[in-house]
Predicted model as a PDB file, atoms N, CA, C, CB and O in Angstrom, pLDDT in the B-factor column:
MODEL        1                                                                  
ATOM      1  N   MET A   1      23.133  31.625 -18.528  1.00 63.00           N  
ATOM      2  CA  MET A   1      23.263  31.600 -19.971  1.00 63.00           C  
ATOM      3  C   MET A   1      22.198  32.528 -20.564  1.00 63.00           C  
ATOM      4  CB  MET A   1      23.123  30.145 -20.525  1.00 63.00           C  
ATOM      5  O   MET A   1      21.045  32.531 -20.135  1.00 63.00           O  
ATOM      6  N   LYS A   2      22.603  33.292 -21.534  1.00 78.00           N  
ATOM      7  CA  LYS A   2      21.692  34.232 -22.175  1.00 78.00           C  
ATOM      8  C   LYS A   2      20.766  33.501 -23.143  1.00 78.00           C  
ATOM      9  CB  LYS A   2      22.478  35.328 -22.910  1.00 78.00           C  
ATOM     10  O   LYS A   2      21.139  32.470 -23.703  1.00 78.00           O  
ATOM     11  N   PRO A   3      19.564  34.031 -23.341  1.00 80.00           N  
ATOM     12  CA  PRO A   3      18.640  33.408 -24.308  1.00 80.00           C  
ATOM     13  C   PRO A   3      19.202  33.387 -25.727  1.00 80.00           C  
ATOM     14  CB  PRO A   3      17.310  34.146 -24.306  1.00 80.00           C  
ATOM     15  O   PRO A   3      18.835  32.525 -26.526  1.00 80.00           O  
ATOM     16  N   ILE A   4      20.076  34.315 -26.039  1.00 81.00           N  
ATOM     17  CA  ILE A   4      20.666  34.347 -27.382  1.00 81.00           C  
ATOM     18  C   ILE A   4      21.556  33.119 -27.614  1.00 81.00           C  
ATOM     19  CB  ILE A   4      21.485  35.646 -27.580  1.00 81.00           C  
ATOM     20  O   ILE A   4      21.681  32.646 -28.743  1.00 81.00           O  
ATOM     21  N   HIS A   5      22.168  32.610 -26.552  1.00 81.00           N  
ATOM     22  CA  HIS A   5      22.978  31.399 -26.675  1.00 81.00           C  
ATOM     23  C   HIS A   5      22.093  30.174 -26.894  1.00 81.00           C  
ATOM     24  CB  HIS A   5      23.850  31.206 -25.423  1.00 81.00           C  
ATOM     25  O   HIS A   5      22.450  29.267 -27.647  1.00 81.00           O  
ATOM     26  N   LEU A   6      20.948  30.156 -26.238  1.00 85.00           N  
ATOM     27  CA  LEU A   6      20.016  29.051 -26.454  1.00 85.00           C  
ATOM     28  C   LEU A   6      19.463  29.068 -27.875  1.00 85.00           C  
ATOM     29  CB  LEU A   6      18.869  29.116 -25.443  1.00 85.00           C  
ATOM     30  O   LEU A   6      19.243  28.018 -28.478  1.00 85.00           O  
ATOM     31  N   LEU A   7      19.243  30.262 -28.399  1.00 86.00           N  
ATOM     32  CA  LEU A   7      18.781  30.375 -29.778  1.00 86.00           C  
ATOM     33  C   LEU A   7      19.828  29.846 -30.752  1.00 86.00           C  
ATOM     34  CB  LEU A   7      18.444  31.828 -30.108  1.00 86.00           C  
ATOM     35  O   LEU A   7      19.483  29.288 -31.794  1.00 86.00           O  
ATOM     36  N   GLY A   8      21.089  30.016 -30.419  1.00 85.00           N  
ATOM     37  CA  GLY A   8      22.167  29.495 -31.253  1.00 85.00           C  
ATOM     38  C   GLY A   8      22.314  27.987 -31.171  1.00 85.00           C  
ATOM     39  O   GLY A   8      22.925  27.381 -32.051  1.00 85.00           O  
ATOM     40  N   ALA A   9      21.766  27.367 -30.129  1.00 86.00           N  
ATOM     41  CA  ALA A   9      21.858  25.917 -29.978  1.00 86.00           C  
ATOM     42  C   ALA A   9      20.772  25.182 -30.761  1.00 86.00           C  
ATOM     43  CB  ALA A   9      21.772  25.545 -28.513  1.00 86.00           C  
ATOM     44  O   ALA A   9      20.893  23.982 -31.008  1.00 86.00           O  
ATOM     45  N   ILE A  10      19.731  25.879 -31.145  1.00 87.00           N  
ATOM     46  CA  ILE A  10      18.624  25.235 -31.865  1.00 87.00           C  
ATOM     47  C   ILE A  10      19.083  24.617 -33.187  1.00 87.00           C  
ATOM     48  CB  ILE A  10      17.511  26.249 -32.131  1.00 87.00           C  
ATOM     49  O   ILE A  10      18.724  23.470 -33.453  1.00 87.00           O  
ATOM     50  N   PRO A  11      19.858  25.310 -34.032  1.00 87.00           N  
ATOM     51  CA  PRO A  11      20.307  24.674 -35.282  1.00 87.00           C  
ATOM     52  C   PRO A  11      21.168  23.435 -35.043  1.00 87.00           C  
ATOM     53  CB  PRO A  11      21.088  25.673 -36.116  1.00 87.00           C  
ATOM     54  O   PRO A  11      21.070  22.452 -35.778  1.00 87.00           O  
ATOM     55  N   PHE A  12      21.997  23.487 -34.027  1.00 87.00           N  
ATOM     56  CA  PHE A  12      22.835  22.333 -33.697  1.00 87.00           C  
ATOM     57  C   PHE A  12      21.968  21.119 -33.376  1.00 87.00           C  
ATOM     58  CB  PHE A  12      23.761  22.658 -32.508  1.00 87.00           C  
ATOM     59  O   PHE A  12      22.229  20.013 -33.848  1.00 87.00           O  
ATOM     60  N   LEU A  13      20.942  21.341 -32.572  1.00 87.00           N  
ATOM     61  CA  LEU A  13      20.045  20.242 -32.215  1.00 87.00           C  
ATOM     62  C   LEU A  13      19.214  19.782 -33.408  1.00 87.00           C  
ATOM     63  CB  LEU A  13      19.126  20.663 -31.076  1.00 87.00           C  
ATOM     64  O   LEU A  13      18.914  18.595 -33.536  1.00 87.00           O  
ATOM     65  N   GLY A  14      18.847  20.700 -34.266  1.00 86.00           N  
ATOM     66  CA  GLY A  14      18.042  20.350 -35.428  1.00 86.00           C  
ATOM     67  C   GLY A  14      18.785  19.484 -36.424  1.00 86.00           C  
ATOM     68  O   GLY A  14      18.228  18.525 -36.959  1.00 86.00           O  
ATOM     69  N   ILE A  15      20.036  19.819 -36.673  1.00 87.00           N  
ATOM     70  CA  ILE A  15      20.802  19.049 -37.656  1.00 87.00           C  
ATOM     71  C   ILE A  15      21.284  17.726 -37.055  1.00 87.00           C  
ATOM     72  CB  ILE A  15      22.004  19.871 -38.164  1.00 87.00           C  
ATOM     73  O   ILE A  15      21.070  16.666 -37.644  1.00 87.00           O  
ATOM     74  N   LEU A  16      21.923  17.779 -35.908  1.00 86.00           N  
ATOM     75  CA  LEU A  16      22.524  16.559 -35.372  1.00 86.00           C  
ATOM     76  C   LEU A  16      21.530  15.676 -34.628  1.00 86.00           C  
ATOM     77  CB  LEU A  16      23.658  16.914 -34.454  1.00 86.00           C  
ATOM     78  O   LEU A  16      21.588  14.452 -34.738  1.00 86.00           O  
ATOM     79  N   GLY A  17      20.630  16.276 -33.880  1.00 82.00           N  
ATOM     80  CA  GLY A  17      19.676  15.475 -33.125  1.00 82.00           C  
ATOM     81  C   GLY A  17      18.495  15.034 -33.958  1.00 82.00           C  
ATOM     82  O   GLY A  17      17.980  13.930 -33.780  1.00 82.00           O  
ATOM     83  N   GLY A  18      18.063  15.889 -34.865  1.00 79.00           N  
ATOM     84  CA  GLY A  18      16.888  15.582 -35.658  1.00 79.00           C  
ATOM     85  C   GLY A  18      17.114  14.585 -36.761  1.00 79.00           C  
ATOM     86  O   GLY A  18      16.153  14.004 -37.266  1.00 79.00           O  
ATOM     87  N   ILE A  19      18.346  14.367 -37.153  1.00 80.00           N  
ATOM     88  CA  ILE A  19      18.620  13.444 -38.245  1.00 80.00           C  
ATOM     89  C   ILE A  19      18.251  12.013 -37.856  1.00 80.00           C  
ATOM     90  CB  ILE A  19      20.095  13.520 -38.648  1.00 80.00           C  
ATOM     91  O   ILE A  19      17.954  11.194 -38.726  1.00 80.00           O  
ATOM     92  N   PHE A  20      18.267  11.708 -36.568  1.00 82.00           N  
ATOM     93  CA  PHE A  20      17.849  10.381 -36.123  1.00 82.00           C  
ATOM     94  C   PHE A  20      16.330  10.232 -36.228  1.00 82.00           C  
ATOM     95  CB  PHE A  20      18.312  10.127 -34.675  1.00 82.00           C  
ATOM     96  O   PHE A  20      15.829   9.137 -36.484  1.00 82.00           O  
ATOM     97  N   ILE A  21      15.614  11.310 -36.034  1.00 82.00           N  
ATOM     98  CA  ILE A  21      14.155  11.289 -36.158  1.00 82.00           C  
ATOM     99  C   ILE A  21      13.755  11.236 -37.626  1.00 82.00           C  
ATOM    100  CB  ILE A  21      13.530  12.525 -35.474  1.00 82.00           C  
ATOM    101  O   ILE A  21      12.795  10.556 -37.990  1.00 82.00           O  
ATOM    102  N   ALA A  22      14.491  11.953 -38.466  1.00 77.00           N  
ATOM    103  CA  ALA A  22      14.138  12.088 -39.882  1.00 77.00           C  
ATOM    104  C   ALA A  22      14.870  11.075 -40.748  1.00 77.00           C  
ATOM    105  CB  ALA A  22      14.445  13.494 -40.369  1.00 77.00           C  
ATOM    106  O   ALA A  22      15.097  11.332 -41.930  1.00 77.00           O  
ATOM    107  N   ASN A  23      15.236   9.957 -40.203  1.00 77.00           N  
ATOM    108  CA  ASN A  23      16.015   8.968 -40.945  1.00 77.00           C  
ATOM    109  C   ASN A  23      15.087   8.085 -41.792  1.00 77.00           C  
ATOM    110  CB  ASN A  23      16.853   8.097 -39.974  1.00 77.00           C  
ATOM    111  O   ASN A  23      14.938   6.889 -41.541  1.00 77.00           O  
ATOM    112  N   ARG A  24      14.474   8.710 -42.796  1.00 76.00           N  
ATOM    113  CA  ARG A  24      13.572   8.011 -43.707  1.00 76.00           C  
ATOM    114  C   ARG A  24      13.870   8.439 -45.126  1.00 76.00           C  
ATOM    115  CB  ARG A  24      12.092   8.286 -43.353  1.00 76.00           C  
ATOM    116  O   ARG A  24      14.388   9.534 -45.346  1.00 76.00           O  
ATOM    117  N   VAL A  25      13.557   7.605 -46.079  1.00 74.00           N  
ATOM    118  CA  VAL A  25      13.781   7.930 -47.485  1.00 74.00           C  
ATOM    119  C   VAL A  25      12.468   8.055 -48.227  1.00 74.00           C  
ATOM    120  CB  VAL A  25      14.657   6.875 -48.146  1.00 74.00           C  
ATOM    121  O   VAL A  25      12.339   8.894 -49.119  1.00 74.00           O  
ATOM    122  N   THR A  26      11.505   7.245 -47.879  1.00 81.00           N  
ATOM    123  CA  THR A  26      10.307   7.095 -48.712  1.00 81.00           C  
ATOM    124  C   THR A  26       9.484   8.357 -48.940  1.00 81.00           C  
ATOM    125  CB  THR A  26       9.439   6.087 -48.110  1.00 81.00           C  
ATOM    126  O   THR A  26       9.124   8.591 -50.094  1.00 81.00           O  
ATOM    127  N   PRO A  27       9.151   9.186 -47.970  1.00 85.00           N  
ATOM    128  CA  PRO A  27       8.386  10.360 -48.379  1.00 85.00           C  
ATOM    129  C   PRO A  27       9.306  11.353 -49.092  1.00 85.00           C  
ATOM    130  CB  PRO A  27       7.706  11.028 -47.152  1.00 85.00           C  
ATOM    131  O   PRO A  27      10.301  11.813 -48.531  1.00 85.00           O  
ATOM    132  N   TYR A  28       8.960  11.668 -50.319  1.00 88.00           N  
ATOM    133  CA  TYR A  28       9.738  12.638 -51.082  1.00 88.00           C  
ATOM    134  C   TYR A  28       9.119  14.013 -50.914  1.00 88.00           C  
ATOM    135  CB  TYR A  28       9.808  12.246 -52.580  1.00 88.00           C  
ATOM    136  O   TYR A  28       7.912  14.187 -51.079  1.00 88.00           O  
ATOM    137  N   VAL A  29       9.948  14.980 -50.587  1.00 87.00           N  
ATOM    138  CA  VAL A  29       9.502  16.358 -50.422  1.00 87.00           C  
ATOM    139  C   VAL A  29      10.290  17.205 -51.413  1.00 87.00           C  
ATOM    140  CB  VAL A  29       9.699  16.865 -48.940  1.00 87.00           C  
ATOM    141  O   VAL A  29      11.520  17.234 -51.380  1.00 87.00           O  
ATOM    142  N   LEU A  30       9.578  17.887 -52.285  1.00 90.00           N  
ATOM    143  CA  LEU A  30      10.191  18.711 -53.330  1.00 90.00           C  
ATOM    144  C   LEU A  30      11.155  17.892 -54.189  1.00 90.00           C  
ATOM    145  CB  LEU A  30      10.928  19.902 -52.703  1.00 90.00           C  
ATOM    146  O   LEU A  30      12.171  18.410 -54.651  1.00 90.00           O  
ATOM    147  N   GLY A  31      10.841  16.630 -54.400  1.00 89.00           N  
ATOM    148  CA  GLY A  31      11.660  15.756 -55.231  1.00 89.00           C  
ATOM    149  C   GLY A  31      12.898  15.202 -54.554  1.00 89.00           C  
ATOM    150  O   GLY A  31      13.707  14.532 -55.196  1.00 89.00           O  
ATOM    151  N   MET A  32      13.057  15.472 -53.271  1.00 89.00           N  
ATOM    152  CA  MET A  32      14.220  14.980 -52.524  1.00 89.00           C  
ATOM    153  C   MET A  32      13.759  13.962 -51.490  1.00 89.00           C  
ATOM    154  CB  MET A  32      14.983  16.152 -51.837  1.00 89.00           C  
ATOM    155  O   MET A  32      12.649  14.070 -50.967  1.00 89.00           O  
ATOM    156  N   PRO A  33      14.597  12.979 -51.192  1.00 88.00           N  
ATOM    157  CA  PRO A  33      14.273  12.098 -50.066  1.00 88.00           C  
ATOM    158  C   PRO A  33      14.155  12.924 -48.785  1.00 88.00           C  
ATOM    159  CB  PRO A  33      15.352  10.987 -49.903  1.00 88.00           C  
ATOM    160  O   PRO A  33      14.788  13.971 -48.650  1.00 88.00           O  
ATOM    161  N   PHE A  34      13.349  12.448 -47.861  1.00 86.00           N  
ATOM    162  CA  PHE A  34      13.057  13.226 -46.663  1.00 86.00           C  
ATOM    163  C   PHE A  34      14.316  13.581 -45.880  1.00 86.00           C  
ATOM    164  CB  PHE A  34      12.103  12.465 -45.774  1.00 86.00           C  
ATOM    165  O   PHE A  34      14.418  14.679 -45.333  1.00 86.00           O  
ATOM    166  N   ASN A  35      15.262  12.669 -45.825  1.00 86.00           N  
ATOM    167  CA  ASN A  35      16.507  12.914 -45.093  1.00 86.00           C  
ATOM    168  C   ASN A  35      17.273  14.098 -45.687  1.00 86.00           C  
ATOM    169  CB  ASN A  35      17.390  11.657 -45.107  1.00 86.00           C  
ATOM    170  O   ASN A  35      17.759  14.956 -44.949  1.00 86.00           O  
ATOM    171  N   LEU A  36      17.382  14.144 -47.012  1.00 87.00           N  
ATOM    172  CA  LEU A  36      18.063  15.258 -47.675  1.00 87.00           C  
ATOM    173  C   LEU A  36      17.279  16.547 -47.504  1.00 87.00           C  
ATOM    174  CB  LEU A  36      18.265  14.958 -49.165  1.00 87.00           C  
ATOM    175  O   LEU A  36      17.863  17.608 -47.281  1.00 87.00           O  
ATOM    176  N   PHE A  37      15.958  16.460 -47.608  1.00 89.00           N  
ATOM    177  CA  PHE A  37      15.125  17.648 -47.397  1.00 89.00           C  
ATOM    178  C   PHE A  37      15.316  18.203 -45.997  1.00 89.00           C  
ATOM    179  CB  PHE A  37      13.647  17.321 -47.633  1.00 89.00           C  
ATOM    180  O   PHE A  37      15.385  19.418 -45.814  1.00 89.00           O  
ATOM    181  N   TRP A  38      15.403  17.311 -44.995  1.00 88.00           N  
ATOM    182  CA  TRP A  38      15.591  17.737 -43.604  1.00 88.00           C  
ATOM    183  C   TRP A  38      16.884  18.548 -43.471  1.00 88.00           C  
ATOM    184  CB  TRP A  38      15.625  16.506 -42.654  1.00 88.00           C  
ATOM    185  O   TRP A  38      16.890  19.596 -42.826  1.00 88.00           O  
ATOM    186  N   LEU A  39      17.963  18.079 -44.068  1.00 89.00           N  
ATOM    187  CA  LEU A  39      19.248  18.786 -43.982  1.00 89.00           C  
ATOM    188  C   LEU A  39      19.206  20.123 -44.718  1.00 89.00           C  
ATOM    189  CB  LEU A  39      20.370  17.917 -44.552  1.00 89.00           C  
ATOM    190  O   LEU A  39      19.706  21.126 -44.209  1.00 89.00           O  
ATOM    191  N   VAL A  40      18.619  20.142 -45.900  1.00 92.00           N  
ATOM    192  CA  VAL A  40      18.525  21.393 -46.668  1.00 92.00           C  
ATOM    193  C   VAL A  40      17.653  22.399 -45.930  1.00 92.00           C  
ATOM    194  CB  VAL A  40      17.955  21.130 -48.083  1.00 92.00           C  
ATOM    195  O   VAL A  40      17.970  23.588 -45.893  1.00 92.00           O  
ATOM    196  N   MET A  41      16.559  21.928 -45.345  1.00 92.00           N  
ATOM    197  CA  MET A  41      15.684  22.814 -44.583  1.00 92.00           C  
ATOM    198  C   MET A  41      16.433  23.452 -43.417  1.00 92.00           C  
ATOM    199  CB  MET A  41      14.463  22.044 -44.069  1.00 92.00           C  
ATOM    200  O   MET A  41      16.265  24.642 -43.149  1.00 92.00           O  
ATOM    201  N   TRP A  42      17.257  22.672 -42.722  1.00 93.00           N  
ATOM    202  CA  TRP A  42      17.983  23.213 -41.587  1.00 93.00           C  
ATOM    203  C   TRP A  42      19.092  24.171 -42.020  1.00 93.00           C  
ATOM    204  CB  TRP A  42      18.566  22.087 -40.764  1.00 93.00           C  
ATOM    205  O   TRP A  42      19.417  25.101 -41.281  1.00 93.00           O  
ATOM    206  N   VAL A  43      19.671  23.967 -43.183  1.00 92.00           N  
ATOM    207  CA  VAL A  43      20.669  24.925 -43.676  1.00 92.00           C  
ATOM    208  C   VAL A  43      20.010  26.285 -43.879  1.00 92.00           C  
ATOM    209  CB  VAL A  43      21.315  24.427 -45.005  1.00 92.00           C  
ATOM    210  O   VAL A  43      20.590  27.315 -43.537  1.00 92.00           O  
ATOM    211  N   VAL A  44      18.806  26.291 -44.432  1.00 94.00           N  
ATOM    212  CA  VAL A  44      18.079  27.549 -44.625  1.00 94.00           C  
ATOM    213  C   VAL A  44      17.669  28.142 -43.280  1.00 94.00           C  
ATOM    214  CB  VAL A  44      16.834  27.326 -45.511  1.00 94.00           C  
ATOM    215  O   VAL A  44      17.788  29.350 -43.074  1.00 94.00           O  
ATOM    216  N   LEU A  45      17.189  27.308 -42.368  1.00 93.00           N  
ATOM    217  CA  LEU A  45      16.782  27.798 -41.049  1.00 93.00           C  
ATOM    218  C   LEU A  45      17.965  28.308 -40.229  1.00 93.00           C  
ATOM    219  CB  LEU A  45      16.067  26.697 -40.285  1.00 93.00           C  
ATOM    220  O   LEU A  45      17.807  29.228 -39.428  1.00 93.00           O  
ATOM    221  N   ILE A  46      19.137  27.726 -40.418  1.00 93.00           N  
ATOM    222  CA  ILE A  46      20.324  28.217 -39.716  1.00 93.00           C  
ATOM    223  C   ILE A  46      20.651  29.633 -40.166  1.00 93.00           C  
ATOM    224  CB  ILE A  46      21.529  27.285 -39.959  1.00 93.00           C  
ATOM    225  O   ILE A  46      21.012  30.477 -39.346  1.00 93.00           O  
ATOM    226  N   SER A  47      20.527  29.895 -41.452  1.00 93.00           N  
ATOM    227  CA  SER A  47      20.783  31.248 -41.950  1.00 93.00           C  
ATOM    228  C   SER A  47      19.806  32.245 -41.338  1.00 93.00           C  
ATOM    229  CB  SER A  47      20.685  31.285 -43.484  1.00 93.00           C  
ATOM    230  O   SER A  47      20.203  33.337 -40.932  1.00 93.00           O  
ATOM    231  N   ALA A  48      18.545  31.876 -41.272  1.00 92.00           N  
ATOM    232  CA  ALA A  48      17.545  32.765 -40.676  1.00 92.00           C  
ATOM    233  C   ALA A  48      17.798  32.954 -39.179  1.00 92.00           C  
ATOM    234  CB  ALA A  48      16.130  32.208 -40.905  1.00 92.00           C  
ATOM    235  O   ALA A  48      17.667  34.064 -38.664  1.00 92.00           O  
ATOM    236  N   THR A  49      18.156  31.884 -38.488  1.00 90.00           N  
ATOM    237  CA  THR A  49      18.422  31.971 -37.059  1.00 90.00           C  
ATOM    238  C   THR A  49      19.642  32.842 -36.770  1.00 90.00           C  
ATOM    239  CB  THR A  49      18.624  30.579 -36.476  1.00 90.00           C  
ATOM    240  O   THR A  49      19.627  33.642 -35.835  1.00 90.00           O  
ATOM    241  N   MET A  50      20.682  32.692 -37.557  1.00 89.00           N  
ATOM    242  CA  MET A  50      21.872  33.511 -37.355  1.00 89.00           C  
ATOM    243  C   MET A  50      21.598  34.981 -37.655  1.00 89.00           C  
ATOM    244  CB  MET A  50      23.013  33.005 -38.229  1.00 89.00           C  
ATOM    245  O   MET A  50      22.192  35.855 -37.023  1.00 89.00           O  
ATOM    246  N   ALA A  51      20.713  35.272 -38.605  1.00 90.00           N  
ATOM    247  CA  ALA A  51      20.332  36.661 -38.878  1.00 90.00           C  
ATOM    248  C   ALA A  51      19.580  37.249 -37.683  1.00 90.00           C  
ATOM    249  CB  ALA A  51      19.460  36.748 -40.158  1.00 90.00           C  
ATOM    250  O   ALA A  51      19.791  38.409 -37.328  1.00 90.00           O  
ATOM    251  N   VAL A  52      18.707  36.459 -37.062  1.00 88.00           N  
ATOM    252  CA  VAL A  52      17.986  36.925 -35.874  1.00 88.00           C  
ATOM    253  C   VAL A  52      18.961  37.151 -34.726  1.00 88.00           C  
ATOM    254  CB  VAL A  52      16.894  35.909 -35.460  1.00 88.00           C  
ATOM    255  O   VAL A  52      18.862  38.155 -34.020  1.00 88.00           O  
ATOM    256  N   ILE A  53      19.890  36.242 -34.535  1.00 86.00           N  
ATOM    257  CA  ILE A  53      20.885  36.395 -33.466  1.00 86.00           C  
ATOM    258  C   ILE A  53      21.738  37.633 -33.702  1.00 86.00           C  
ATOM    259  CB  ILE A  53      21.779  35.144 -33.373  1.00 86.00           C  
ATOM    260  O   ILE A  53      22.062  38.351 -32.756  1.00 86.00           O  
ATOM    261  N   TYR A  54      22.103  37.887 -34.941  1.00 87.00           N  
ATOM    262  CA  TYR A  54      22.906  39.070 -35.263  1.00 87.00           C  
ATOM    263  C   TYR A  54      22.160  40.345 -34.888  1.00 87.00           C  
ATOM    264  CB  TYR A  54      23.268  39.088 -36.761  1.00 87.00           C  
ATOM    265  O   TYR A  54      22.751  41.276 -34.340  1.00 87.00           O  
ATOM    266  N   HIS A  55      20.874  40.387 -35.179  1.00 86.00           N  
ATOM    267  CA  HIS A  55      20.099  41.594 -34.871  1.00 86.00           C  
ATOM    268  C   HIS A  55      19.800  41.732 -33.390  1.00 86.00           C  
ATOM    269  CB  HIS A  55      18.804  41.589 -35.645  1.00 86.00           C  
ATOM    270  O   HIS A  55      19.618  42.850 -32.908  1.00 86.00           O  
ATOM    271  N   LEU A  56      19.743  40.637 -32.657  1.00 84.00           N  
ATOM    272  CA  LEU A  56      19.479  40.694 -31.224  1.00 84.00           C  
ATOM    273  C   LEU A  56      20.734  40.923 -30.385  1.00 84.00           C  
ATOM    274  CB  LEU A  56      18.813  39.424 -30.785  1.00 84.00           C  
ATOM    275  O   LEU A  56      20.631  41.315 -29.223  1.00 84.00           O  
ATOM    276  N   ASP A  57      21.900  40.688 -30.946  1.00 81.00           N  
ATOM    277  CA  ASP A  57      23.155  40.812 -30.198  1.00 81.00           C  
ATOM    278  C   ASP A  57      23.444  42.276 -29.904  1.00 81.00           C  
ATOM    279  CB  ASP A  57      24.328  40.179 -30.983  1.00 81.00           C  
ATOM    280  O   ASP A  57      23.550  43.077 -30.833  1.00 81.00           O  
ATOM    281  N   PRO A  58      23.575  42.644 -28.635  1.00 76.00           N  
ATOM    282  CA  PRO A  58      23.824  44.047 -28.303  1.00 76.00           C  
ATOM    283  C   PRO A  58      25.199  44.546 -28.799  1.00 76.00           C  
ATOM    284  CB  PRO A  58      23.723  44.237 -26.794  1.00 76.00           C  
ATOM    285  O   PRO A  58      25.375  45.751 -28.979  1.00 76.00           O  
ATOM    286  N   ALA A  59      26.143  43.674 -29.015  1.00 77.00           N  
ATOM    287  CA  ALA A  59      27.453  44.095 -29.508  1.00 77.00           C  
ATOM    288  C   ALA A  59      27.376  44.641 -30.922  1.00 77.00           C  
ATOM    289  CB  ALA A  59      28.429  42.937 -29.461  1.00 77.00           C  
ATOM    290  O   ALA A  59      28.234  45.429 -31.322  1.00 77.00           O  
ATOM    291  N   ASN A  60      26.370  44.243 -31.685  1.00 76.00           N  
ATOM    292  CA  ASN A  60      26.225  44.730 -33.049  1.00 76.00           C  
ATOM    293  C   ASN A  60      25.478  46.051 -33.128  1.00 76.00           C  
ATOM    294  CB  ASN A  60      25.519  43.707 -33.882  1.00 76.00           C  
ATOM    295  O   ASN A  60      25.382  46.633 -34.209  1.00 76.00           O  
ATOM    296  N   ARG A  61      24.951  46.534 -32.024  1.00 75.00           N  
ATOM    297  CA  ARG A  61      24.213  47.785 -32.005  1.00 75.00           C  
ATOM    298  C   ARG A  61      25.119  48.994 -31.796  1.00 75.00           C  
ATOM    299  CB  ARG A  61      23.165  47.742 -30.927  1.00 75.00           C  
ATOM    300  O   ARG A  61      24.709  50.128 -32.041  1.00 75.00           O  
ATOM    301  N   GLU A  62      26.335  48.759 -31.348  1.00 71.00           N  
ATOM    302  CA  GLU A  62      27.260  49.861 -31.117  1.00 71.00           C  
ATOM    303  C   GLU A  62      27.767  50.391 -32.445  1.00 71.00           C  
ATOM    304  CB  GLU A  62      28.435  49.417 -30.227  1.00 71.00           C  
ATOM    305  O   GLU A  62      28.019  49.626 -33.376  1.00 71.00           O  
ATOM    306  N   GLU A  63      27.913  51.685 -32.525  1.00 66.00           N  
ATOM    307  CA  GLU A  63      28.453  52.272 -33.739  1.00 66.00           C  
ATOM    308  C   GLU A  63      29.968  52.143 -33.716  1.00 66.00           C  
ATOM    309  CB  GLU A  63      28.024  53.755 -33.883  1.00 66.00           C  
ATOM    310  O   GLU A  63      30.617  52.368 -32.695  1.00 66.00           O  
ATOM    311  N   GLN A  64      30.508  51.776 -34.864  1.00 60.00           N  
ATOM    312  CA  GLN A  64      31.962  51.647 -34.976  1.00 60.00           C  
ATOM    313  C   GLN A  64      32.543  52.992 -35.369  1.00 60.00           C  
ATOM    314  CB  GLN A  64      32.356  50.551 -36.010  1.00 60.00           C  
ATOM    315  O   GLN A  64      32.098  53.612 -36.336  1.00 60.00           O  
ATOM    316  N   SER A  65      33.532  53.440 -34.622  1.00 54.00           N  
ATOM    317  CA  SER A  65      34.177  54.703 -34.955  1.00 54.00           C  
ATOM    318  C   SER A  65      35.429  54.403 -35.771  1.00 54.00           C  
ATOM    319  CB  SER A  65      34.525  55.519 -33.669  1.00 54.00           C  
ATOM    320  O   SER A  65      36.235  53.549 -35.404  1.00 54.00           O  
ATOM    321  N   SER A  66      35.576  55.107 -36.865  1.00 52.00           N  
ATOM    322  CA  SER A  66      36.716  54.871 -37.760  1.00 52.00           C  
ATOM    323  C   SER A  66      37.917  55.662 -37.345  1.00 52.00           C  
ATOM    324  CB  SER A  66      36.359  55.211 -39.183  1.00 52.00           C  
ATOM    325  O   SER A  66      38.963  55.580 -37.989  1.00 52.00           O  
TER     326      SER A  66                                                      
ENDMDL                                                                          
END                                                                             
């Protein structure tokens, strides 16, 4: 398995696996319950991770001929 595939698995583990760890309401972060903050944070991190994967993918480095 390529390291780029492992990088793509991190968001999956963060959202689905981490929600059991972050299953709290009381600490409010940026005015949101911690559980909601955890999900919003991972949505932003998924975008950043996918941008890194896009730039690291060798298939995207080839020039497209029209």
